[in-house]
C-alpha positions in Angstrom: 2.9 13.0 -8.4 5.0 10.6 -7.4 3.1 7.7 -8.5 2.5 8.9 -11.8 6.1 9.2 -12.3 6.6 6.1 -10.8 4.1 4.9 -13.2 6.5 6.6 -15.7 9.8 5.2 -15.3 8.0 1.9 -15.1 7.2 2.2 -18.9 9.8 3.9 -19.9 12.1 2.4 -22.7 15.1 2.8 -20.3 16.4 4.0 -17.5 17.9 7.5 -18.1 14.0 8.1 -20.3 12.2 7.1 -17.8 14.2 9.7 -15.0 14.3 12.2 -17.4 10.3 12.1 -18.1 10.1 11.9 -14.5 11.8 15.0 -13.8 10.3 16.4 -16.6 6.5 15.7 -15.0 7.2 16.2 -11.7 8.4 20.0 -12.4 5.8 20.4 -14.9 3.8 19.4 -11.6 4.8 21.7 -9.4 3.3 24.8 -12.0 0.1 22.4 -11.9 -0.2 22.7 -8.7 -0.2 26.7 -9.3 -2.7 26.9 -11.8 -4.6 24.6 -9.7 -4.6 26.9 -6.6 -7.0 29.1 -8.8 -10.3 28.1 -7.4 -12.1 28.8 -11.1 -10.1 26.4 -12.8 -11.2 23.3 -10.0 -14.3 24.7 -10.2 -15.0 25.1 -14.6 -13.4 20.7 -14.0 -16.6 20.8 -11.8 -19.2 22.6 -14.5 -22.9 21.5 -15.0 -23.0 23.4 -17.8 -23.7 21.5 -20.4 -22.5 24.0 -22.9 -19.3 23.1 -21.8 -19.2 19.7 -21.2 -19.5 19.4 -25.2 -16.4 20.7 -25.7 -13.3 18.2 -26.9 -11.0 20.4 -24.6 -13.1 20.5 -21.6 -13.2 16.2 -22.1 -9.9 16.1 -22.3 -9.0 18.5 -19.4 -11.7 16.8 -16.8 -10.6 13.1 -17.8 -7.0 13.9 -18.0 -7.6 16.1 -13.6 -9.6 13.7 -12.4 -7.6 10.6 -12.7 -4.7 12.8 -11.5 -4.8 12.1 -7.3 -2.6 15.9 -7.0 -6.1 17.8 -8.1 -7.9 16.4 -6.2 -5.8 17.5 -3.0 -5.7 20.7 -3.7 -9.2 20.6 -4.2 -9.3 19.5 -0.8 -7.2 21.9 0.8 -9.6 24.5 -1.3 -12.3 23.2 0.3 -10.8 23.9 3.8 -9.4 26.9 2.8 -12.2 28.6 1.8 -14.4 28.3 5.2 -11.0 28.6 7.2 -8.6 31.2 6.8 -9.3 34.7 5.7 -9.0 34.4 1.2 -9.8 36.2 -2.1 -13.3 35.7 -3.3 -12.7 35.8 -7.0 -16.8 35.4 -7.2 -17.7 39.6 -5.6 -13.5 40.1 -6.3 -12.6 41.0 -2.7 -11.1 39.5 0.7 -13.4 37.5 3.0 -13.4 35.7 6.5 -13.5 32.5 6.9 -15.9 31.3 9.6 -14.1 27.8 10.5 -14.3 24.4 9.2 -16.0 21.8 11.2 -16.8 18.3 11.1 -20.0 18.8 9.1 -17.9 20.2 6.3 -16.4 17.1 4.7 -19.4 16.0 3.4 -20.7 19.1 2.2 -20.5 20.0 -1.4 -20.3 23.5 -2.7 -22.3 25.0 -5.8 -21.6 28.6 -6.9 -21.7 30.1 -10.4 -18.6 31.1 -11.8 -20.3 34.7 -13.5 -17.5 36.0 -15.5 -17.0 33.2 -17.7 -21.7 32.7 -16.8 -20.6 29.0 -16.0 -22.1 27.0 -13.0 -20.6 24.5 -11.2 -21.6 22.2 -8.7 -18.4 20.4 -6.1 -18.5 17.4 -4.9 -17.5 17.3 -0.6 -13.8 16.7 0.1 -14.0 13.0 1.2 -15.5 12.1 -1.8 -12.6 14.2 -3.3 -10.5 11.6 -0.8 -11.8 8.6 -1.8 -11.6 8.9 -5.4 -7.9 10.5 -4.6 -7.5 7.6 -3.0 -8.4 5.4 -5.7 -6.8 7.3 -7.9 -4.2 6.5 -6.0 -4.5 2.6 -6.3 -5.5 3.4 -9.8 -1.3 4.1 -10.5 -0.2 1.8 -7.9 -1.7 -1.0 -9.7 -0.7 0.5 -12.6 3.0 0.3 -11.6 3.1 -3.2 -10.5 1.6 -4.3 -13.7 3.9 -3.0 -15.8 6.5 -3.2 -14.1 6.1 -7.0 -14.5 5.0 -6.9 -18.3 7.7 -4.9 -20.1 11.3 -6.1 -20.4 13.3 -4.1 -20.3 12.4 -3.2 -16.4 13.3 -6.5 -15.2 15.1 -8.2 -18.5 12.1 -10.7 -19.2 8.6 -9.8 -19.4 6.2 -11.9 -18.0 2.6 -12.4 -19.9 -0.1 -9.8 -20.7 -2.0 -12.7 -17.4 1.0 -13.5 -16.0 -1.8 -12.3 -12.2 -3.8 -15.4 -12.6 -0.8 -18.2 -12.3 -0.4 -20.0 -9.7 3.5 -20.2 -10.1 3.6 -16.0 -9.7 1.6 -15.6 -6.6 3.5 -18.8 -4.7 6.5 -16.8 -4.8 5.3 -14.6 -1.8 4.4 -17.5 0.7 7.4 -18.3 3.1 7.0 -22.1 3.4 5.6 -25.0 2.0 4.2 -23.5 -1.2 6.7 -25.5 -3.3 8.9 -22.3 -3.0 12.7 -24.3 -3.7 14.8 -20.9 -3.5 13.7 -19.7 -0.1 13.5 -23.6 0.6 17.9 -24.2 -0.2 18.5 -20.4 0.8 17.2 -21.8 4.6 18.4 -25.3 4.2 22.3 -23.6 3.5 21.1 -21.2 6.0 20.9 -24.3 8.4 23.3 -26.5 7.2 25.7 -23.6 7.9 24.9 -22.7 11.3 24.6 -26.8 12.9 28.5 -26.7 11.0 
């Protein structure tokens, strides 16, 4: 959630608007986590029923939630809870005992049917969800870094859209010998002041 909030701050026109949007998102994300604790919603996103796959609402929801890192976290949590502890089975409408979560469960997906909604689903394994969550997190880190350098209101001046292809941008990260005059001048002035 924080990565998405940082991204929203980086694309906002000013800091005040950025904080407002980020805090609003974090509050909405808490509500979304409550919704995600209901397993039928997770199963809905992973439906294999062809009729649902062509609905606009399904397409929008699946794109939004499959690119939202906290969705995958909630899905992994649901995978563990549904096997490890006593939980309410919405399929049979009763409480069932857990049988334990073991190492081999990390690589097992889940297939089933929601009879109330007449939907079949195929949920990926927890390991696949953690990989997808990692990719989503990396995507938001890269987007935040990119827009932080691209938009002028973040740093006072904007870089070109292809700034990361310039060698001069990457030279600023090298400490010595690559023409980094700021570091070289600060080091030489610090050395001179220590000698005196």
